[in-house]
N, C-alpha and C positions, 0 to 999 in steps of 0.2 A: 612867297615861294612861287616861282615860275614853273608851272607844270605843263609839259607838252601833251597834246592830245594824241591818241593812238594814230589817227590819220595823218597828223603832222609828222610823227616819227617816221612813217613810211616814206615821206617826201624829203627827209633830211639828206643832205649830202654827207659823205663820210666825215668831212671836217666839221660840219655842224653837229653831227652825232657825237663825235669825240668832245666837242666843246660842251654840249649839253650834259654828257656823262661826267665831265669834270665839275660842272655846276651841281649835279645831283650828289656827287661825292662830298663837295663842300657843304651842301645842305645837310647831309647825313652826319657830318662831323660836328654840327652845332649841338651844344648840350640841351638846348631848349626844345628840340624837335620831339614831337609826341610819338608814341608808339604807332598810331595809325598813320601819321605822316611818314614815319620811317618805313613802314611796310609799303606804302604807295611809292615812295622814292626808290626803294629796293626793287620793286617790280618794274618801275620805269627803267632803272639801270640795267636790269637783266635784258629787257626788250631792246635797249640801245646797244648793248654788247652783241646780242644776236644779230641785230640789223647791220652793225659795222662789220661783223665777221662775214655775213653774207655778201656785203659789198666787196670785201677783200677777196673772197673766193671768186666772185664774178670777175673782178679785175684780173686776177691771176689767169683765169680762163681766156681773157682777151690778149694776154701778153704772148703773142705768137709772132714769129718773124719769118718773112718770106726769104728764102735763101736760094741762090742759084747753085746747082750742082755742077760738077766738072764737065758734064756732057751738055750743059746749057739749059737743062730742064729746071723748072722752078718747083720747089718743095716747101710746104708749110711745116715749120718746126716749132715746138714748144720752147719757150725761153729757157726752161730748166735743162732741156736737151743740149742747147747751145753752150751753156756754162760747163756741162760735163765734157763736151768736145774740146773745150779750151784748156782743160786741166791736163 
């Protein structure tokens, strides 16, 4: 069983976190996994989910677009605001 250390989890990229989460799920599905191992894997999975969610939230915050207004001024807009303007 390949277990990630807590400090390694904080250094994982989003993609690495998802990959490790998939590994954790596969390990939990094994019939021979002990209760103690299951609890450890479950805890690791929860930590990975939280880490990935935090990374997604941070990425959403960075998705801003600089737009030029009709008068030539530049304004910073959230990506969500732009999609609403297009509808």
